[in-house]
N, C-alpha and C positions, 0 to 999 in steps of 0.2 A: 711455646708456653701454655701450660694446661689451664692455669688460673691467672686472671688479671682482674682486679676489682674494678678497673675502669670500664670493663665490658658490661658490668651490671649497673644499669641506670635505675636507681631506686624509685619506686612508685608509692603513691599514697596507700596506706594500709587499709584493709577491710577486715574487721574482726569477725570471726566465725566461731560460734559457740560450740559446735559439734565437730570441729576439725581435729584430726589426730595424726595427720601425716600427709606425705606427698609421694608421687612418682616423679622423679626428676631425671633429666638427661645427664650423661657423664662425658660427653665430648668436651673439648676445650671451650672455654667461655667466649672465645672469638666467635664461635658458631652458636653457642647456647646461652650467652649472657642475657639476651632479650627474653627468651622464654623462662629462664630461671627467675628473672626479676618480676615478670608477669605472674608467675605461679606463687612466688613468695610474698607478693603483696597481700595474699590471704593469710592472716595471722590467727592462730588458735587463741581462743579466750583462756583456755586452761593454762596453768603454770606447769612447767616440766623441768626436770633436772638432767635428763638423759636423752640422747638421740641415737637410735639404732639405725644403721645403714646396711640394708641387704644388697649384696652385689655378687655377680658371678663374673670374675675377670676373664678376659679373652686369653691372657697369658698366665702361665703357672707362676712365673717370677714377677715381682714388682717392676714396673717400667718407669717409675719416677724416683730418681736418686737411689735406686736399689732398695727403697723403703716402702713405697706405696703403689698400689694399682690405681690407674687413673679413674677407674670405675668408683672407687671410694674417695679419692683425692678431690675431684671436682665438686661433688655434692657437699663434702665436708667443708672445704674452704669457702664455698659459696654461702652455705648456711651460717658459718661462723661470721662471715662478713656482714650478712643481712641482720643477724641477731644483734650485733654491736652497733651498726650504723643506722638501721631503720627501726628495728624492734626495741632498741634501747634496753636490752637485757644486760644487766650488770653482774648477775650471778654467774659463777662458773658452770658451764654446761659440759657434761661428759659425753664425748662422741665414741660410740662403740661400733667397730667394723665387724660385720658378719660375712666372711668370705665363704660363699656357698660352694666354691670349687674344692676347698680344702676340708670342710667339715659339714656334715649333714646335721645342722642344729635342730633340736626340738624346740619350737617357739610357740607351741599352742598354749603354753602355760602363762605367757607374758601378760602382765597387768599393764594396760596402756594408760592408766590414770595419770601417771607422771612421766610418760615417755612420748617422744615424737618419733614416728615411724617413717622411714624413708626407703623407697625402692629405687635403686639406680638402674636406669634402662634407656637405651636408645632404640630406634626402630629401623626401618628399611635401610639397607646399605647398597648403594651403587645400582639401584634399579631405576629404569626409565620412569620419569615422574608420573605419568598417567597411571601406570601399573602400581607404582608405589603408593599413590594416594588411594587407589581402590583397595589394595591389600591392607593398608593401615586403617582405613575406615572400618573394614570388617574386623580387624584385630582389636581395635579400640572397643567396639561394642561387645565382642566376645569376652574381653577382659572384665568389662563392667558386669557382665552376667556370670562371671567366674567360669566361663567355658574355656578350659585350658588345654583341651586335647583336640584342636581343630587345625587344619592345614594353614589357615590364615595367620596363626601365631608364629609361623616360620620367620616373619619379619620382626619379631620381638627379640631384643638383645638384652636380657636373656629370659626366656619363659620360665626357667628354673626359679628365678627370683619371685615370680608371681605365684608359683606353686607354693613356695614357702610363705609368702604373704597370705595366701588363702587359709593356711592353718591358724593365722592370727585373726583375720577378719571374721571367720565363721564363728569363733567363740566370743567375739566382742561386738557383734551387731554392727559391723562396718561394711561399707561398699565404696567403690571408686566412682568419682565424678570427673569426667573429662573436661578440662578447662583450657588446654593449650596445645597449639600445633604450629610448627614451622619446619624449615628444611634448610640445609646448608646450600651455599651458592654453587653454581656450576652444574655440568651434566653428570659428573660422578659425585652424587650428593648422598647425604644421609638424612633421614627423617627424624624429627624430635617431637614427641607427644608428652604432655604432662597431665597429671590427675591429682585431685584432692582425695584423701582418705577420710570419709565422713561417716557419721552414724546414719543408720536407716531412719528416714524422717517419720514423724508422727504428726499428720496434719490436724489432728484433734487438739494438739497442744499449740501449734503455730498455724492458725487458720490462713489458708492461701487466698489470693485474689483471683486465681484461676488455676486450671489444671489441664494437662494434655495426657492422653494415653496413646502410646505408640506400640504396635505389635509387629513382630518379626517372624519370618519363616526360619527353617533350620539352616539356611545359608546366609542368615542375617540380612536378608533383603527386607526393607520396610514395606509391609503389606497395607497398613492403614494407620492414620494418625488423626485423632479428633480431640477437640477441646471443649471446655466448659468454663464460662466466666461467672464470677460471683459478685456482680455489680449490685444486684438487688436481692441477693440471698446469701446464705452462708454454706460453706462446704459441709457435707455430712456423708456418712458411709453409704447411704442409699444412693445418693447421686453418683458417688464414685463407682459403686458396683454396677450401676446401670450403664455408665459410660464404658467401663471395661467390657461388659457383655456386648455392647453395641460395636465396639472396635474389633473385638475378636470375631464376631459374626461377619462383619464387613471384610475382615482380613482373610476369611476363607472364601470370599467371592472374588470375581475378577477385580483386580486392583487398579485404581487410578494412579497409584504411585509406582507400580511395576508392570505396566501394560506389555512391555517387551517380553516378560517372562510368561505371561498368560497366552501370548500368541502360540507358544509351543505346548500349551497345556489348556486347551479350550474348555475341557470339562473340570479342570482344577482338581482332578483326582489325586495328583501327586503332591499338592501343596500341603505341607505340615507346618503349623505354627509352633514356635519353640519358646519364645520369651516375649514379655512386654515390659515397657517402662512407664511409670507414672511420674510426670514432671509437675511438681507443685510450684506455682509462680507467685512472686511477691513484687509488687510495684516498687520501683527504686528511683530515687531522684539523682543518682550519680550519673555522670556521663557514660555513654555506652562503652562496655568493655567486651571485646570479642572473646567468646568462650564462656563468659559469665552471664551475659544478658541475652534474653530474647527481645525482639522488637515487635510492637503492635502498631501497625500503620495501615489502617483498614483491615488487611490480613495480618497474619502473625507468623514469625519464624522463631523456632526454638533455638537455644544456644548451640546445640549440636549442628544445626544447619550451617552455621557460620564456620565451625571447625571443619566440616566435611567439604565445604564448597567455596570458601573465600581465602584469600591471602591476608597477611597481616595488614596490608594497606587498604583493604576493602574491596579490591577487585575480585570478581568471581572467577574461579578456576575454569579454564576452557580445555577441552580434550586435546587440542593441538599444542598447548603450552608444554614447554620442555624444561624450563628453569623457574625456580622460585624467585620472585622479584625482591629487591632489597628494601623497598619502602616499609615503614613501620607504623606510621600514623594512619588510623582507620577512617576512611571516608565512606559516608553512608549513601551517597548519591545513587550508585548502581543498585544497592539494596532497596532503596525507596522505589526505584523504577520497577524492580521485579515484584515488590509487594503491591504496587498499583496495578500491574498487569494481572497478578494473582487474584486480586479482589474484584477487578472490573469496575472499580469506583474512581471518581475524579480525584485528582491530586489534592492533598491537604497538607497544612503546615504543622499539624499536631501529630506527635507520636509518643509512645510510652515505652520505657524499658523495664524488664522484669528480671530479677535474679531468680534462682531456682534451687530447689532441693529435689533429688531424684530417688526413686525406688525401683530396683531392677528385680523382676520376678520371672521365674521359670514356670512354664505351663506343664 
């Protein structure tokens, strides 16, 4: 069965003003129901009357009752269920399938003001977990920077959909924000990642409580990441530019984040920086949500850290792990231990969580 509403346990809604769509998985909801529910808890503030689903089917002919490809069917049915049961949408919504295998649609003209945009995509298929995690992490960051011609995108099913998405996002001031990550059970498993499609943020309109700048090299290794908190001052462009300059300078020096790479390149002559991300942070009173929140507990972890390094249950991924565990409730104990070690400070009972807006920039 490709879709079963009982696989999707509805969660409390979080309204996002600048949200225009999602990247959602298309495997059966037995495997993807949890990440679909997690991603669709984020509800756009705007009203829309049409949902466009971009998909590239693995088969030429429909494989569900001879009518639908599963790459369209699973997101369609999942969205329709959430719209009615969680979002309380009473109006009729038109679902429009765009089969990118059959037609090369020109979508650059699309007006997204009354449209919800969906990309149907799975990720690594039947790759050993440690390698799958490594490749998916690289692919996720490349997709957010719109780097679509890299070897790491071989784990994206299918990169053609993201190329078509790019023609829409470029003309509508939109970017991807990574919010979900899981994997099917067993050794022969498939990876599932999800993203929000959001407007590029303007911190002068929505002043952040903090910000971090992360810079990457051409192979999407993190070279440096530094932050600034606005406890006793407000964000301004000068502070942001100074932080960007500082991070880029340090990124070209021997890296505390990638020392194993610098061992092979003592003089750092080969290191070329390619992109950087600005993450604007907003203190939040909601319980911690993996992929959505960063945590400040003496030291700080960005939301991406949890997607790259933790399971759904809060355990941190180890190199020797070979299967994704089944637990879904996120426990913070191991994260607190790591943050305590990172900060070198004594244990405290106080922590804060921060939601984020991200801006991805090419150098």
